[in-house]
Phi, psi and omega in degrees: 000129180271153181266150177282161176304323179295318179297321177296317178299318180294321177298323180279352183082013180267077184245161179305310184297316181294318181289323178297327183265012182258105183298333178300320179298314180298315182291319179301317179292321178300316179298322180297316178292324177297310181299322177296316178302315181295317178300317180295313181298318181291342179289342180063018178277106184297332178291340182269003183306314179301324179292321176300307183299319180295313180296320177297315182296314180296323180297321178293317178302314184291324178289325175297319178290328174298318177300314182295318177296315179297330180272358185058036177259138176279156180211154176287145177280079182222175178250017181280093188295325177296318178296318179296319179297320178296312181298324180279356182059038176270126180280121177230154178281171176298319177298319179293329175298319177296320178297317178298323178298315179295317178298326176298316178297322179296317179296314187292325179203321190297328181281345187243331187233156177286336178217154177286177182283345179224142182299325180300324178294323178300310181294319178301315181297305186283327183275334185241294187295305183299322183298333178293340191248007180233153171238146182240136175227095185065234180274355183269129177242131180229152175288144178296131180296336183272327190237340181292142185283051170300164184306315182298315179294317179300314182291331174295318176297314179303313181299321178297318179292314181296322177299318178296315180299316179297321178299322181284313188280341180254009180283000000 
């Protein structure tokens, strides 16, 4: 009698529950998105900026979830990075909280679609969230050096998360 693919996966221990509860899986995927974000950013291709921001945002979400899985903490299946950081007990600065807010918006719609699913989200993003992260000088608009998810700011967030994960997993 031959076994089904599901029976083989179960015999090998490759099950949904085991994989969902494996912080290594979450962290491995987070690292992949981080490395992709860095490659895109280092390419200096301005057309690839949305892909950089999206990959950076997803990597932060996944490392926060890796921390939560490693800590055996439950979490909502959401993209609210500030909530995840609080639940994961990751210490972030006020500027980084703003960066996490922007990265959450990028995950939810800005990184994937030209417009959100509702007009109200569009106005919230551009009138509130985005405005926290830009400075204007005449017709010139620039990202805030403190809160915009430039590579340096993003990597500081990543380091804070990775430090927390290492503290948990090497304890």
